C-alpha positions in Angstrom: -11.4 282.7 174.6 -8.7 284.2 176.8 -9.0 283.2 180.5 -9.3 286.3 182.8 -6.0 285.5 184.3 -4.3 286.2 181.0 -5.0 289.7 179.7 -5.6 290.2 176.0 -3.7 292.5 173.7 -6.6 292.7 171.3 -9.7 292.5 173.5 -12.9 292.4 171.6 -11.6 290.9 168.4 -14.3 289.0 166.5 -13.4 286.3 164.0 -16.6 286.7 162.1 -16.6 290.5 161.5 -14.4 290.4 158.4 -11.8 292.8 160.0 -8.2 292.3 160.9 -7.2 293.4 164.4 -3.7 294.8 163.8 -1.8 295.6 167.0 1.5 297.6 167.0 3.8 297.5 170.0 5.9 300.6 169.5 8.3 300.3 172.4 11.9 300.1 171.5 13.6 299.8 174.9 13.3 297.4 177.7 11.8 300.2 179.9 9.2 301.0 177.3 8.2 297.4 176.8 8.0 296.9 180.6 5.7 300.0 180.8 3.4 298.3 178.2 3.6 295.0 180.1 2.3 296.7 183.3 -0.7 298.1 181.3 -1.3 294.7 179.9 -1.2 293.1 183.4 -3.8 295.5 184.7 -6.1 294.7 181.8 -5.7 298.0 179.9 -3.2 297.7 177.1 -4.8 300.7 175.4 -3.5 302.9 178.2 0.1 302.5 177.1 1.5 305.1 174.7 3.5 302.2 173.1 0.3 300.3 172.0 -1.8 301.1 168.9 -4.6 299.0 167.6 -6.3 299.2 164.2 -9.4 297.3 162.8 -9.0 297.0 159.1 -10.0 294.8 156.1 -6.5 295.2 154.6 -3.2 296.9 155.5 0.3 297.4 154.3 3.0 297.7 156.9 6.4 299.2 155.9 9.6 299.0 157.9 12.6 301.3 157.8 15.0 298.4 157.8 14.7 294.6 157.0 12.6 293.1 159.9 11.6 289.6 160.7 7.8 289.5 161.0 5.8 287.1 163.2 2.3 285.8 162.4 0.4 284.6 165.4 3.6 283.8 167.2 5.3 282.0 164.2 8.4 283.4 162.6 8.0 284.7 159.1 10.4 286.1 156.5 12.7 289.1 156.9 11.2 291.9 154.8 10.7 295.6 154.5 7.0 295.4 153.6 4.1 293.1 154.4 0.6 293.2 152.9 -2.2 291.9 155.1 -5.8 291.2 154.2 -8.8 289.3 155.4 -10.0 286.3 153.4 -13.7 286.0 154.3 -14.8 282.4 155.1 -11.3 281.1 154.8 -11.4 279.5 158.3 -14.3 277.5 159.7 -14.7 277.5 163.4 -16.4 274.6 165.0 -17.6 274.8 168.6 -18.3 271.4 170.2 
């Protein structure tokens, strides 16, 4: 749950739907990323032309040059390609 003070990049994602919410931030310059940040702050990241969201069961992302990838904020390996897929029932969520 994201508090309303903190806008969400992937609003409406559902951990039980079996889909991966893949968000691409396509801005390359500081100005482009600031434009996206403004859209995020007003709660409408989808209004930015530098934002693209996909809901998929699996995806392959290819890069033009070696790129360090990040999974949920953690640094991953430097690669030119990454395969992503959903493992159904791999995580149990307990609400107390």
